[in-house]
C-alpha positions, 0 to 999 in steps of 0.5 A: 676440369679445374686448376688442380688437374692442369697442374697435375698434367703439367707436372707429369709432362715436365717429369717425362721431359726431365727423364728424356733429357737425362736419358739423352745425356747418359746415352752411350751414343752421345759419349764421343760427341760429349768427349769431343766437345769437352776437349775443344778448348785444348785443341790448337788451331793450325792458323794460330800456330803459324802466326806465332812462328 
């Protein structure tokens, strides 16, 4: 086995990992978690609102 074979194996493994990451990112089950994470900067903390009163 030479370096070309190992290079091909690594390329295939990384491609499979890439496909799995893309599948995970666009899976319907993750939509709510991603939406919640996207809205975190806009959520007000109850402690912060009490301090300004």
